[in-house]
C-alpha positions in Angstrom: 7.6 20.1 30.5 11.3 20.6 30.6 13.1 21.0 34.0 16.2 23.2 33.0 16.4 26.8 33.1 19.3 27.8 31.1 21.3 26.1 28.1 25.1 25.6 27.8 26.3 25.2 24.0 28.5 22.4 22.8 31.4 24.9 21.9 31.4 26.4 25.4 31.2 23.1 27.2 34.1 21.8 25.3 36.2 24.7 25.9 35.5 24.3 29.5 36.3 20.6 29.5 39.6 20.7 27.3 40.8 23.5 29.8 40.7 21.2 32.9 42.6 18.5 31.4 45.0 17.3 34.2 48.7 16.9 33.6 49.5 13.2 32.5 49.7 10.6 35.5 52.9 8.9 36.3 53.9 5.7 34.5 52.1 2.5 35.6 49.0 4.2 36.8 45.7 3.2 34.8 44.2 6.2 32.7 40.4 6.3 33.2 38.2 5.4 30.3 37.1 8.3 28.3 33.7 8.3 29.4 34.5 8.3 33.0 37.0 11.3 32.4 34.2 13.1 30.8 31.6 12.5 33.4 34.2 13.6 35.9 35.0 16.8 34.2 31.2 17.7 33.6 30.8 16.9 37.6 33.6 19.0 38.5 32.0 21.9 36.4 28.7 21.3 38.3 30.3 21.0 41.7 32.4 24.4 41.2 29.0 25.9 39.9 30.6 26.9 36.4 27.8 24.8 34.9 24.7 25.7 37.2 22.3 23.1 38.3 19.2 22.8 36.0 21.4 23.7 33.0 20.5 22.0 29.7 23.6 20.1 28.3 24.1 19.6 24.5 22.6 16.6 22.9 25.0 13.6 22.8 25.7 14.2 19.0 26.6 17.6 19.3 28.9 17.3 22.2 30.5 14.2 20.6 31.5 16.4 17.7 32.7 19.3 19.9 34.9 17.0 21.6 36.0 14.8 18.6 34.8 11.6 20.6 32.2 9.1 19.7 28.6 9.2 20.5 29.0 6.3 22.6 31.6 7.8 24.7 29.1 10.8 25.5 26.0 8.5 26.0 28.3 6.4 28.5 29.2 9.8 30.1 25.8 11.0 30.5 24.4 7.7 32.0 27.4 7.7 34.6 25.9 11.1 35.6 22.4 10.1 35.7 23.7 7.3 38.0 25.4 9.6 40.3 22.4 12.0 40.8 24.3 14.8 38.6 22.3 14.6 35.6 18.4 14.3 34.8 16.8 13.4 31.4 13.4 13.2 29.8 12.4 11.8 26.1 12.0 15.0 24.0 13.3 17.4 26.9 16.9 16.5 26.7 19.3 16.3 29.6 20.1 18.8 32.2 22.5 19.1 35.2 21.4 18.4 39.0 22.8 18.1 42.3 22.0 15.0 44.3 19.7 14.9 47.1 21.5 16.2 50.1 24.5 17.9 48.5 24.7 21.7 48.9 23.9 23.7 45.8 27.1 25.1 44.5 27.6 29.0 43.8 29.5 30.4 41.0 31.1 33.0 43.4 33.2 32.6 46.2 30.9 32.0 49.4 32.5 31.6 53.1 31.3 28.5 54.7 28.9 29.2 58.0 31.3 29.2 61.0 29.3 26.7 62.7 29.7 24.4 59.8 33.3 24.5 59.4 33.9 21.6 62.1 37.5 20.3 60.9 37.7 22.1 57.7 40.3 24.8 57.1 38.4 27.3 54.9 40.7 29.1 52.4 37.8 30.0 50.3 37.0 33.7 51.5 39.5 36.5 51.5 38.4 38.1 54.8 39.9 38.3 58.3 38.1 38.4 61.8 37.2 41.9 63.2 40.2 43.9 64.3 39.1 44.0 67.9 38.6 46.4 70.2 37.9 48.5 67.5 34.7 47.0 66.0 33.3 47.1 69.6 34.5 50.7 70.2 33.1 51.7 66.6 29.8 50.3 67.4 29.4 51.9 70.9 30.3 55.2 69.5 27.7 54.6 66.8 25.2 54.0 69.5 25.9 57.4 71.1 25.3 59.1 68.0 22.1 57.3 66.9 19.2 59.1 68.7 19.0 62.1 66.4 18.8 59.7 63.5 16.2 57.6 65.1 13.6 60.5 64.9 14.1 60.5 61.2 12.7 57.9 58.2 16.2 56.5 58.3 16.4 56.4 54.5 19.4 58.1 52.9 20.0 56.7 49.4 23.2 58.6 49.0 24.7 57.9 52.6 24.5 59.8 55.8 25.8 63.3 55.0 28.4 63.0 57.9 29.9 59.9 56.3 30.1 61.5 52.6 31.8 64.4 54.3 34.3 62.3 56.0 34.8 60.2 52.8 35.3 63.2 50.6 37.7 64.6 53.1 40.0 61.6 53.1 40.3 61.6 49.3 41.2 65.4 49.5 43.9 64.6 52.2 45.1 62.3 49.6 45.6 64.7 47.3 42.4 64.2 45.2 40.1 67.3 46.0 36.4 65.7 46.4 33.1 67.2 47.5 30.5 65.1 49.4 28.3 65.4 46.2 30.9 62.9 44.6 30.1 60.2 47.2 27.7 57.7 47.5 27.5 55.1 50.4 26.7 51.7 49.3 26.0 48.2 51.1 29.4 47.1 50.5 31.4 47.2 47.2 29.5 44.7 45.9 26.5 46.8 46.4 28.6 49.6 44.7 29.4 47.6 41.6 25.7 46.5 41.3 24.5 49.9 41.0 27.3 50.8 38.6 26.6 47.7 36.1 22.7 48.7 36.3 23.4 52.0 35.5 26.1 51.7 32.7 26.1 48.2 31.3 22.5 47.0 30.5 22.1 43.3 29.3 24.5 42.6 26.2 26.9 45.7 27.1 30.5 44.8 27.0 32.7 45.1 30.0 36.5 44.6 29.6 37.9 42.9 32.8 41.2 41.6 34.0 42.1 38.2 33.3 42.1 36.8 36.0 39.7 38.8 38.2 37.8 38.8 41.3 35.2 35.8 41.1 32.3 37.4 42.6 32.5 40.6 40.6 32.7 38.6 37.4 29.6 36.7 38.3 27.9 39.8 39.3 28.4 40.9 35.8 27.3 37.8 34.4 24.0 37.9 36.3 23.4 41.3 34.8 23.8 40.0 31.4 26.8 41.6 30.3 29.5 40.2 27.8 32.7 39.8 29.6 36.0 40.9 27.5 38.7 39.3 29.3 42.4 41.0 29.0 45.1 39.0 30.2 47.3 40.0 33.0 51.2 40.0 32.7 53.1 37.1 34.3 53.7 37.6 38.0 53.2 40.8 39.7 54.0 42.8 36.6 50.4 43.4 36.0 48.8 45.2 33.3 49.9 45.1 29.5 48.9 48.7 28.6 49.3 48.3 24.6 46.8 45.3 25.1 44.5 47.4 26.9 44.4 50.2 24.5 44.0 47.8 21.7 41.0 45.9 23.2 39.4 49.0 24.6 39.6 50.8 21.2 38.7 47.7 19.1 35.9 46.3 21.6 34.6 49.7 22.6 33.3 48.1 26.1 30.9 50.4 28.0 32.8 49.7 31.2 36.2 48.1 32.1 36.8 46.9 35.9 40.2 47.0 37.5 41.6 46.2 41.0 45.0 48.4 40.7 46.0 48.1 44.3 47.0 44.5 45.3 45.2 43.1 42.8 42.7 40.1 43.5 43.8 37.4 42.9 47.4 38.1 41.6 48.5 40.7 44.4 50.1 42.9 41.4 50.2 46.7 42.2 49.7 49.1 39.4 52.7 51.8 39.2 51.9 55.3 38.5 52.7 54.9 34.8 50.3 52.3 34.5 47.5 54.1 36.3 47.7 57.2 34.1 48.0 55.0 30.7 44.8 53.1 31.8 42.9 56.4 32.3 44.2 57.7 29.1 43.3 54.5 27.3 39.9 54.5 28.8 39.1 58.2 28.2 40.2 57.8 24.4 37.9 54.8 24.0 35.0 56.5 25.7 35.0 53.6 28.4 34.0 54.2 32.0 37.0 52.9 34.4 35.7 51.4 37.6 38.6 51.1 39.8 38.1 48.8 42.9 40.5 50.0 45.7 39.1 47.9 48.5 42.5 46.5 49.1 44.4 49.9 48.9 45.1 50.3 52.5 46.5 46.9 52.9 50.3 47.3 52.0 52.0 44.9 54.1 55.8 45.8 53.3 56.6 49.0 55.5 59.3 50.4 53.0 56.6 50.4 50.2 55.7 53.7 48.7 52.2 53.6 47.5 51.3 55.2 44.1 48.7 57.9 43.8 45.2 56.5 43.7 43.9 56.0 40.0 41.6 58.7 40.3 44.2 61.2 40.8 44.5 61.2 36.9 40.6 62.1 36.6 39.9 64.1 39.7 36.5 65.3 38.2 35.5 61.8 38.1 33.9 61.6 34.8 36.0 58.7 33.4 37.2 57.0 36.7 34.6 55.7 39.0 36.3 54.5 42.3 35.0 51.9 44.5 36.0 51.6 48.1 35.0 49.6 51.0 35.4 48.7 54.9 35.1 45.0 54.2 38.9 44.2 53.4 40.5 47.0 55.6 38.5 46.5 58.4 35.9 43.7 58.6 33.7 42.2 55.9 30.6 42.0 58.3 31.0 45.8 58.2 28.8 46.2 55.0 29.8 49.7 53.9 31.2 50.6 50.7 31.3 53.8 48.4 31.6 55.3 45.0 33.5 58.2 44.1 32.5 60.0 40.8 31.4 63.2 39.2 28.4 64.6 40.8 26.0 63.9 38.2 27.1 60.4 38.0 26.4 60.1 41.6 22.9 61.5 41.1 21.9 58.9 38.6 23.4 56.2 41.0 21.0 57.5 43.7 18.0 58.1 41.7 18.8 54.4 40.2 18.9 52.9 43.7 15.3 53.6 44.5 14.6 50.5 42.7 17.0 48.3 44.7 17.9 48.6 48.3 16.8 52.4 49.0 19.9 53.0 51.3 22.7 51.5 53.8 22.0 50.9 57.1 22.3 53.9 59.3 24.3 52.0 62.2 27.1 50.7 60.5 27.5 54.1 58.5 27.7 55.7 62.1 30.3 53.2 62.9 32.7 53.7 60.0 32.0 57.7 60.4 33.3 57.3 64.3 35.9 55.1 63.5 37.4 57.4 60.8 36.9 60.8 62.8 38.4 59.4 65.9 41.7 57.9 64.4 40.3 54.6 65.6 40.2 53.5 61.8 44.1 54.1 61.2 44.7 51.8 64.3 42.4 49.1 63.2 44.0 48.9 59.7 47.3 49.0 61.1 46.3 46.0 63.2 45.0 44.3 60.2 48.2 45.0 58.2 50.0 43.2 61.0 47.9 40.3 61.1 47.9 39.8 57.2 51.7 40.4 57.1 52.3 37.6 59.9 49.6 35.2 58.0 51.4 35.8 54.5 54.7 35.0 55.7 53.4 31.8 57.4 51.4 30.7 54.5 54.3 31.4 52.2 56.6 29.2 54.3 54.5 26.4 54.7 53.5 26.0 50.9 57.2 26.2 49.9 58.1 23.5 52.3 54.9 21.0 51.6 54.6 22.0 47.9 58.1 22.8 46.4 56.7 22.3 42.7 54.2 24.9 43.4 54.9 28.5 42.0 53.8 32.1 43.2 55.3 35.5 43.5 54.7 37.1 46.9 52.8 40.2 46.8 53.7 43.4 48.8 50.2 43.7 49.9 46.5 42.7 49.8 45.1 39.3 51.1 45.8 36.5 48.5 48.5 34.3 46.9 48.0 33.4 43.3 49.5 30.0 42.9 50.4 27.6 39.8 49.9 24.1 40.9 52.7 22.4 39.1 50.6 21.4 35.9 47.7 19.8 38.2 44.2 20.7 37.7 43.1 23.5 40.2 39.6 22.3 39.9 40.5 18.8 40.9 42.7 20.3 43.7 39.6 22.1 45.1 37.4 19.2 44.9 39.9 16.6 46.7 40.8 19.5 49.0 37.3 19.4 50.8 37.6 15.6 51.2 40.9 16.0 53.0 39.9 19.1 54.9 41.0 22.1 53.2 38.6 24.6 51.0 40.5 26.7 48.2 38.8 28.1 45.2 40.2 26.9 42.0 41.6 29.0 39.2 38.9 28.9 36.7 36.7 30.7 39.2 38.7 34.0 38.3 38.6 33.4 34.7 36.5 33.3 31.6 35.3 30.0 30.0 37.7 27.8 31.8 40.8 29.9 32.0 43.4 29.3 34.8 42.8 25.7 35.4 46.4 25.2 36.7 45.9 27.7 39.7 44.5 28.3 43.2 44.1 31.1 45.2 45.4 31.0 48.7 44.2 34.2 51.1 46.1 35.1 53.8 43.3 34.3 56.3 45.2 31.5 58.6 48.7 31.8 60.1 51.0 29.9 62.4 49.9 26.1 63.1 46.8 26.7 61.0 48.7 27.7 57.9 51.2 24.7 58.3 48.2 22.2 58.6 46.6 23.7 55.4 49.6 23.2 53.4 49.9 19.7 54.6 46.4 19.1 53.5 46.7 20.8 50.2 49.9 18.5 49.7 47.8 15.6 50.4 45.2 16.3 48.1 47.9 17.3 45.3 49.3 13.8 45.7 45.7 12.2 45.3 45.3 14.2 42.1 48.8 13.6 40.7 48.3 9.9 41.4 45.0 9.6 39.7 43.5 9.0 43.0 41.4 12.0 43.4 38.0 10.3 42.1 37.8 7.9 44.9 37.1 8.4 48.7 39.6 10.4 50.6 40.4 9.9 54.3 38.3 12.1 56.4 40.3 15.1 58.0 41.5 14.8 61.3 39.9 17.4 64.0 42.6 20.1 64.2 42.8 22.8 67.0 44.8 25.7 66.5 
């Protein structure tokens, strides 16, 4: 009986492997044999989760044809992977990927390491900051005081607590978009909102247009839902959205959904201006596409002189074309798993009805805490604290990377939590792999793309500052040197213990 649970075709695997080819190494350094380079490439794809464990690989002859190499090369690469525990085979059943015993099972999204397992590792894998105290504690204390009446109920509120729905509606109205509580559904984080939207609008095989690059966890959620992703390239730097291209793709591909992050885009940090927002909505409306706008970063402007444009939903206030997703996770704290959707009342009713087969509702205590914070002014003070912390971290990380890695290129965003960095022609996947061995964890560019795109990038979040940012840049520079000199496939010196 075969032990594989999915299959990857030869053309798809070839695209991913060719995309990760590193820059030619320096003179005098020996190039690895072709079979070794192929084995290393497949191993990297497994370690990053871009080829899942237990995925059936193409037959040797098929992959050899797709890569234009000899079958002997592929056979030797497969044999090397079997010896390292990354491949298993059975006569008549083929070969499938594996993870060696004792090695953590990789994920295709971005999962933070448990704090207790970090040790000396600097974790830049997740764009999330510690809670803005004392506001978390105050919010929970306020929630506990308001909890007793709710404790006498069943506790299930599929659309969200009425008080929080009203609070969120009032906040949109204050931003110039008249909103009723019937246009709001409270969810378990932004991911819960996106999961509900995808299940309602984009069944298996439906097309979803996405920015390229885009947020890795949302891309993986859509893949798991069986969607067919249609990538639309972002403009270089912070220019953002190529509107003629968006209009063309929406018209020609007719996707059911389109997903955008217009406020400090994750990962590039781009901010859509009002004209781009208006034209995105017009293009979606003309194509009959539902435009899902993720505004989880919208409150994280870091430059005080920045005038924020109106929300995207201002150009579709009824919410028939634009579904807005918000969250407390970035602006406040990732541990506060409260998100929401703003849409037309009939769409909200459909989302609520569909939710009965998923999680039934969002925890009451956390909803009460967010409602208390927003109602007392604590939210604004907490978010201002978050902005100050992110601004200081951004400036420290930018200075450290420029000092230690002058060949790396990036544009400094005016808000959000992430730097999108070009790695001077080096493979982002290899930097990510070697980085973990020298004590810094970063996500590689291909996690944010489709089919191996963005191999020459990594994402660096503003989650560390001061001496920790300096040390992170030092370790990244060490990883880059190992990759550049061809030393990335060997063992690296373990990271020294670092205390901020």
